[in-house]
C-alpha positions in Angstrom: 5.1 -7.5 25.5 6.8 -8.5 22.4 5.4 -8.1 18.9 4.1 -11.6 17.4 5.1 -12.0 13.6 1.3 -12.2 12.8 1.0 -8.9 14.3 4.3 -7.9 12.3 2.0 -9.1 9.2 -1.5 -7.1 10.1 0.9 -3.9 10.8 2.4 -4.6 7.2 -1.0 -5.2 5.7 -2.5 -2.2 7.0 0.6 0.2 6.1 0.1 -1.6 2.5 -3.7 -0.8 2.7 -3.3 2.5 3.7 -0.4 3.8 1.3 -3.2 1.8 -1.6 -6.0 3.9 -0.6 -4.0 7.3 -0.1 -1.6 7.0 -2.8 0.6 8.5 -0.2 3.8 7.2 1.9 5.3 8.8 4.6 8.6 8.7 5.3 8.0 7.0 8.7 5.7 4.6 6.9 8.5 3.5 4.4 11.0 3.2 7.1 8.0 1.0 9.1 7.7 -1.0 6.1 11.4 -1.4 5.6 11.4 -2.8 9.3 8.6 -5.2 9.0 9.5 -6.6 5.7 13.2 -6.9 7.1 12.3 -8.9 10.5 9.7 -11.0 8.9 12.3 -12.1 6.0 14.3 -13.8 9.0 11.3 -16.1 9.8 11.9 -19.5 8.2 8.5 -20.5 9.6 6.5 -18.2 7.3 5.2 -19.7 4.4 7.3 -19.7 1.2 4.7 -17.9 -0.6 5.0 -15.0 1.7 8.6 -14.7 2.2 8.7 -14.6 -1.9 6.4 -11.6 -1.3 8.1 -10.2 1.3 11.1 -10.2 -1.1 9.1 -8.5 -3.7 8.2 -6.0 -1.5 11.7 -5.1 0.1 13.0 -5.7 -3.8 10.1 -2.5 -4.9 10.8 -0.7 -1.9 14.7 -0.4 -2.4 14.2 0.7 -5.7 11.6 3.2 -5.4 10.7 5.0 -2.2 7.2 6.4 -3.6 4.0 4.9 -3.2 3.8 1.4 -4.6 1.7 0.8 -7.8 -1.9 -0.5 -6.8 -1.8 -3.8 -9.0 1.6 -4.7 -6.7 0.0 -4.0 -3.3 -3.2 -6.0 -4.1 -1.4 -9.0 -5.4 0.9 -8.6 -1.7 -2.5 -8.4 0.3 -3.9 -11.4 -1.5 -0.9 -13.4 -0.4 -0.3 -11.9 3.0 -4.1 -12.3 3.8 -3.1 -16.2 3.9 -0.7 -16.5 6.5 
């Protein structure tokens, strides 16, 4: 059974929440975030604010492979929760 975009968004939110709580991101988690964001960014049916947020996540991730800033994660989770 293929994974839906709703499932992908939920997985992305779970990974971001986990990273925010632990202030740590494993190499596997970083790779999973990269794949999810890349896959979701290709879906034109997502709301523009969600697509913009995915772009921010991707940009931050490419520039820095360390855990994201807490404020960034909280903002992203707020936006991703509306989808």
